[in-house]
Structures are given as C-alpha cells and as structure tokens.
C-alpha positions as CSV (number, residue, x, y, z in Angstrom):
1,M,10.2,14.9,54.4
2,T,9.8,16.6,57.8
3,S,9.3,14.0,60.7
4,W,5.6,13.7,62.0
5,S,6.8,12.7,65.4
6,G,5.8,15.8,67.1
7,V,2.1,15.0,65.8
8,A,2.3,11.5,66.5
9,A,3.4,11.9,70.3
10,T,0.1,13.0,71.4
11,V,-1.5,9.8,70.1
12,G,-2.1,6.7,72.3
13,S,-4.8,4.1,72.5
14,A,-8.5,4.4,72.0
15,V,-10.7,6.1,74.7
16,I,-14.0,4.7,75.2
17,L,-16.0,8.2,75.2
18,T,-19.2,8.9,73.5
19,I,-17.7,11.4,70.7
20,A,-19.2,11.4,67.4
21,S,-16.7,13.9,66.2
22,G,-17.7,14.3,62.5
23,A,-21.4,15.1,63.4
24,A,-20.3,17.5,66.4
25,Q,-18.1,19.6,63.9
26,G,-21.2,19.9,61.6
27,H,-19.7,18.1,58.5
28,V,-22.7,16.3,57.4
29,N,-24.3,15.2,54.2
30,A,-28.0,15.7,53.1
31,Q,-28.9,12.6,55.1
32,G,-27.7,14.1,58.3
33,T,-24.5,11.7,58.5
34,P,-20.9,12.8,58.5
35,K,-19.3,13.0,55.0
36,T,-16.3,10.7,55.1
37,V,-13.6,9.3,53.3
38,L,-15.7,6.1,53.1
39,D,-17.9,8.0,50.6
40,G,-15.3,7.6,47.7
41,V,-14.1,11.4,47.7
42,F,-11.2,10.8,45.3
43,S,-10.9,9.3,41.7
44,V,-8.6,6.5,40.6
45,A,-7.0,8.8,38.1
46,Q,-6.1,11.5,40.9
47,A,-4.7,8.8,43.1
48,E,-2.6,7.3,40.4
49,R,-1.3,10.7,39.4
50,G,-0.7,11.1,43.3
51,A,1.4,8.1,43.2
52,R,3.9,9.5,40.5
53,V,4.2,12.8,42.5
54,F,4.7,11.0,45.6
55,G,7.5,8.7,44.1
56,A,9.3,11.7,42.7
57,E,8.9,14.1,45.8
58,C,8.3,11.9,48.9
59,A,9.2,8.3,48.7
60,A,12.9,9.1,49.6
61,C,11.8,9.9,52.9
62,H,9.0,7.5,53.5
63,E,10.1,4.3,51.7
64,G,13.0,2.0,51.9
65,A,15.1,0.6,54.5
66,D,16.6,3.8,55.7
67,V,13.7,6.4,56.0
68,D,13.3,9.9,58.0
69,G,9.6,10.0,57.8
70,P,7.1,7.7,59.7
71,S,4.8,5.3,57.7
72,L,1.8,6.9,55.9
73,T,-0.3,3.7,56.2
74,G,-1.9,1.8,58.9
75,A,-3.5,2.2,62.2
76,Q,-0.8,4.6,63.5
77,F,-1.2,7.0,60.6
78,L,-4.9,6.7,60.9
79,D,-5.0,7.3,64.7
80,R,-2.8,10.5,64.1
81,W,-5.3,12.0,61.8
82,R,-8.8,10.4,62.1
83,E,-11.9,12.1,63.5
84,D,-10.6,15.2,61.8
85,T,-11.2,16.9,58.5
86,L,-8.9,16.4,55.5
87,D,-8.0,20.0,55.3
88,Q,-5.8,19.5,58.4
89,L,-3.9,16.7,56.8
90,F,-3.6,18.6,53.5
91,G,-2.4,21.7,55.3
92,F,0.1,19.8,57.2
93,I,1.4,18.0,54.0
94,K,1.7,21.4,52.2
95,A,3.4,23.3,55.1
96,N,6.0,20.5,55.4
97,M,6.7,18.6,52.3
98,P,8.8,18.0,50.3
99,Q,11.4,18.2,53.0
100,Q,13.8,20.3,50.9
101,A,11.1,22.8,49.6
102,P,7.8,22.8,51.6
103,G,4.8,24.4,49.8
104,S,6.6,24.2,46.5
105,L,4.1,22.1,44.7
106,S,0.8,23.1,43.4
107,D,-2.4,22.7,45.2
108,A,-3.6,20.1,42.6
109,A,-0.3,18.0,43.3
110,Y,-0.8,18.2,47.0
111,L,-4.5,16.9,46.3
112,E,-3.0,14.0,44.3
113,I,-0.8,13.2,46.9
114,L,-3.6,13.2,49.5
115,A,-5.7,11.0,47.2
116,H,-2.7,8.6,47.0
117,L,-2.4,8.4,50.6
118,L,-6.2,7.5,51.0
119,S,-5.9,4.8,48.2
120,E,-2.9,3.3,49.9
121,N,-4.9,3.0,53.3
122,S,-7.5,1.1,51.4
123,F,-10.2,3.8,51.1
124,K,-12.1,3.1,47.8
125,A,-12.3,5.6,45.0
126,G,-15.2,7.4,43.8
127,S,-16.3,8.9,40.5
128,S,-15.1,12.6,41.2
129,E,-11.8,14.2,42.2
130,L,-11.1,15.3,45.6
131,T,-11.3,19.3,45.4
132,R,-9.9,22.0,47.8
133,D,-13.3,23.0,48.5
134,A,-14.3,19.7,49.8
135,L,-11.4,19.3,52.3
136,A,-13.1,21.2,55.3
137,S,-16.3,19.1,55.0
138,T,-14.7,15.6,54.7
139,L,-14.0,13.7,57.8
140,L,-11.1,11.2,57.7
141,V,-12.2,8.3,59.6
142,G,-11.0,4.6,59.9
143,P,-12.5,1.6,58.0
144,N,-15.2,1.2,60.6
145,G,-16.3,5.0,60.4
146,P,-16.4,7.4,63.0
147,Q,-15.0,6.2,66.1
148,P,-14.0,7.6,69.8
149,L,-11.2,9.8,69.6
150,P,-7.7,8.3,70.7
151,S,-6.3,8.9,74.0
152,G,-4.0,12.0,74.2
153,A,-5.8,13.3,71.1
154,L,-5.6,17.2,71.5
155,V,-9.2,18.6,71.8
156,R,-11.2,21.6,72.3
157,V,-14.4,21.4,74.2
158,V,-17.1,24.1,75.5
159,G,-18.8,23.7,78.7
160,C,-19.5,25.1,82.1
161,L,-16.8,25.5,84.8
162,T,-17.8,23.8,88.1
163,Q,-16.1,22.1,91.1
164,N,-17.2,18.6,92.3
165,P,-17.2,17.5,95.9
166,A,-13.5,16.8,95.8
167,R,-12.9,20.4,94.8
168,E,-11.5,19.2,91.6
169,W,-12.2,21.6,88.5
170,V,-15.0,20.1,86.2
171,L,-16.3,21.0,82.8
172,A,-20.0,20.2,83.0
173,R,-22.7,20.4,80.5
174,A,-20.0,19.9,77.9
175,G,-20.4,19.5,74.3
176,R,-18.7,16.8,72.4
177,P,-14.8,17.3,72.0
178,S,-13.4,18.4,68.5
179,R,-10.1,17.7,67.4
180,V,-7.4,20.5,67.0
181,R,-3.8,20.6,66.2
182,A,-2.6,23.5,68.2
183,G,-3.3,23.5,72.0
184,N,-1.4,26.3,73.6
185,E,-3.7,29.1,72.8
186,I,-7.3,29.7,72.3
187,T,-7.8,32.4,69.4
188,A,-10.0,35.4,69.4
189,A,-11.9,33.8,66.6
190,E,-12.2,30.4,68.4
191,A,-13.5,32.1,71.5
192,T,-16.1,34.0,69.5
193,A,-17.4,30.8,67.8
194,A,-17.6,29.2,71.3
195,T,-20.1,31.7,72.4
196,A,-22.6,30.1,69.9
197,V,-21.8,26.4,70.7
198,A,-24.6,24.7,72.4
199,L,-24.1,23.0,75.7
200,G,-24.1,19.3,75.8
201,A,-24.5,16.5,78.5
202,Q,-20.8,15.3,79.0
203,T,-18.7,16.0,82.0
204,F,-14.9,16.1,82.0
205,T,-12.5,16.5,85.0
206,L,-10.1,19.3,84.2
207,Q,-6.6,18.5,85.2
208,N,-3.8,21.0,85.3
209,L,-6.2,23.9,85.7
210,G,-5.5,26.5,88.5
211,E,-2.6,26.9,91.0
212,S,0.5,26.0,89.4
213,G,-1.2,24.9,86.1
214,T,-3.2,26.8,83.5
215,P,-4.6,29.8,84.9
216,L,-8.2,29.9,85.7
217,P,-10.2,31.6,82.9
218,G,-12.0,34.6,83.5
219,N,-12.8,35.7,87.1
220,G,-11.7,32.2,88.3
221,T,-15.2,31.3,89.6
222,Q,-17.7,28.6,89.0
223,G,-20.6,29.1,86.7
224,Q,-18.8,30.5,83.6
225,K,-19.1,29.2,80.1
226,I,-15.6,28.3,78.8
227,V,-13.6,26.8,76.0
228,V,-10.8,24.6,76.9
229,K,-8.1,23.0,75.0
230,G,-5.9,20.0,76.3
231,A,-5.2,16.3,75.9
232,L,-8.1,13.9,76.2
233,T,-7.6,11.0,78.7
234,E,-9.6,8.5,80.7
235,R,-9.4,7.4,84.3
236,A,-11.7,4.9,86.0
237,G,-14.2,5.2,83.0
238,A,-14.5,8.9,83.3
239,G,-13.3,11.6,80.6
240,R,-10.5,14.0,81.7
241,I,-8.9,16.6,80.0
242,H,-5.4,17.8,80.8
243,V,-5.8,21.5,80.1
244,T,-3.2,23.7,78.1
245,A,-5.5,26.7,77.5
246,A,-8.8,28.0,78.9
247,K,-11.0,31.0,78.2
248,S,-14.2,32.5,79.5
249,V,-16.7,33.1,76.8
250,A,-19.7,34.3,78.9
251,D,-20.2,34.9,82.7
252,T,-22.9,32.5,83.0
253,C,-24.1,29.3,81.5
254,S,-27.7,30.2,81.6
C-alpha cells in the first residue's frame, strides 16, 4: 500500500493545550459529549469481514518482515489520526489503497477494513455496524478519550489578528483548533464557514506570517477576523502556529 510517511511527518509528541477537538468540531451526542470510537461504533461481524479483506488486499504491505507500509496499530498510528473524524481516515484509505488499485473496493469493504483497524487497536465493538453516514460525526480518539492535539498537527483556527509588544503577529480571541489534512490553502468554503465561527479565549503566536513568510491576510493590518492553517507547536508553555495559509474573513472582530 501507499506509504503514510507524508502524513506521519507532521506528528510529534503531545502538546499541552486546552483543546477539546471533538466538541469544538461539533460532533456531539445527545448528552452533549463527543461521539467517539470508544462508543462501540462497529460490529464484531463487520470487523471480522474487514480482517479477511485486509488479509487479501492489504496485509502484503503492512505485515511481515519486509513491509512497505507503516504499522496500523499502536500510539504512532493513533497520533497520526486521533482528534479527527473517521471520514478523514476512511477517505485516505479509499484514495490510496490497495496500492495497485486505489479506490477499487466497495465502500462496504473500506468500512470493513476501517472496522478491522479499530478492532486491532483494541476499540470495543458495539451492536451496530459502522456506516458511511456516521463517519463525519465520529471522532477517532485514543483509549483515554479526547486529548490535546499532538505537536506538529496541522490545524485550522479562527481568531483576531493582532500584534504583541514584541511586534510578533498573534491570533487573539482564538477558538479551539480543528485538525486538517491540507494546509497550503484555505478554500472559499472554509473561509465562508469561518465567518460564522464564534471567537474564543485562546491566544497563539503566529510564526512564518508576514515579511518573507506567508503573506499577511486582507489589508495586512490588525483587527481583522482571520482564519489560519499551520502546524501547532508550543514554546515556553505558549501555543504557537507555524502559518502555512491565512485569509481574512471580516474587516473587524466586533
């Protein structure tokens, strides 16, 4: 199968930031808590079928002494995909696998493979099968539930563009970061959605913004409501974003 190294390259150790990603993205159940893979989102039979499909279509690249693909179990795999919804992992699997014929399986088969991977990562099965419609509202988390995003995770954040006394660009009144998989562009749809996003209480120093880095958004002045994408990091206990894309969504933050 296709190597996942490009995706894994953005993942590092955990950053201690107050980010409840599932709730921030709005994927909640009737009790107001995020629906996650800890809730038994696939069935035993579905995972068993997935094991057979995986054995026939995927095992050659991911199992054995000489493999092309990375491990699909354990902390490294979970850090690569956690705090994001299952549709992102499903979409990646479908777009890239099997290596010789990506996208050639049915949606049902890809769902079965995904159920198998969840089972192999020790998530418990439930009474219902995982469906295509449930993917976008189900958060992939680790065994301890939603956690801070890992350092280096690619994120999207909405807030107010300001400068601090050191003349660094800062995203103030920022909402909680949400994980993204493409960071070089902010689409028109993303910008439109950002206009309706409520401001928050977090602050992030923006690296690689202005001068020789990513161009300043809008008119390049303070006070705009903007959306940024970039790699989430931490320095001296403060959140930072290495900006790869930025766009103004409103002239003011009022």
